[in-house]
N, C-alpha and C positions, 0 to 999 in steps of 0.2 A: 524461778529456778532455785533461789536460795531456800525457799520454804520446802521445796521437794527434797533438796539435799538434806536439810534438817530432818525431814521425815524418814529418809533412809538411815541417817545416823541413829535415830530413836526407834527404828523399825516400826513406824506408824503406817501400817498397811492401809488402814481406813482412809487416812488423808491422801496417800498416794493414789488410791483408786478414785477418790472423790475429785482429785485435781487432774485426772486423766480423761481426755475427751472420749465420750461414749462410743465414737466410731472406731476407736482402736483399743479401748480399755479391755484388759484381760479379766477373766472371772475372779482370779486371785493371784497373789504373788508368792513366790517362794523366797522370802528374805533370809539369807544365810546368816545365822548368828556368829559365824566365824569371821565374817568381814567386819573390820573396824575402820570406818570412814574417818579420815584425819584432816583433810584439807580440800577446799573448793577454790579454784581459780577461774574466774570468768574472763575469757579471752576477748570475746566480741559479742555484741548483741545488736539485733536489728528489729524491724517492725514485728516480725513473727518468729524469730529464732534466737537462741542463745548458744554460743560455742563455749565449752568449758573443759577443764581438766579436773577430775576429782581423784584424789589420792587416797588409797586405802591399803590396809594390811590384811594379809591372810597368813596365819601361822607365822607371824613375825616378818614376812617378806612383803616389801612395798610393791604396789602395782598402781598403774594410772589408767583411768578411763577418760579418753578424749572423745567428746561427742558434740555434734551440732544438733541440738534439739529444736523441733518445731513446736510452736504454740499457736493457739487460736483463741481469740477473745469472744466470749458469748455473754451477752447481757452484763457487760462490765467485769466479768471474771475470766481469768486466763486458765486455759486447759492445755496440758501436754498432749501432743498428737503422736509424735514419733521422733526417733533420733537416728542419726547416721554416725557410726563410730569412725573416727578419723585414724 
């Protein structure tokens, strides 16, 4: 989860797509350069999920993304499957 957050901070689309499970991976991402990610707080994690709050700014105004993300491990690597916004 932290590596994907860092990829969003740096707008690293290649890493985000690589770490996304093929069953739900989009063809591309529209990463908005106006979004400035500023903080990640992991709330809870389990065998196949991570619940987090990510704080970001858009045009100076703070917003929070609260999501419970599902992951699957394949051949020792973790892949993002999907997430449910809380």
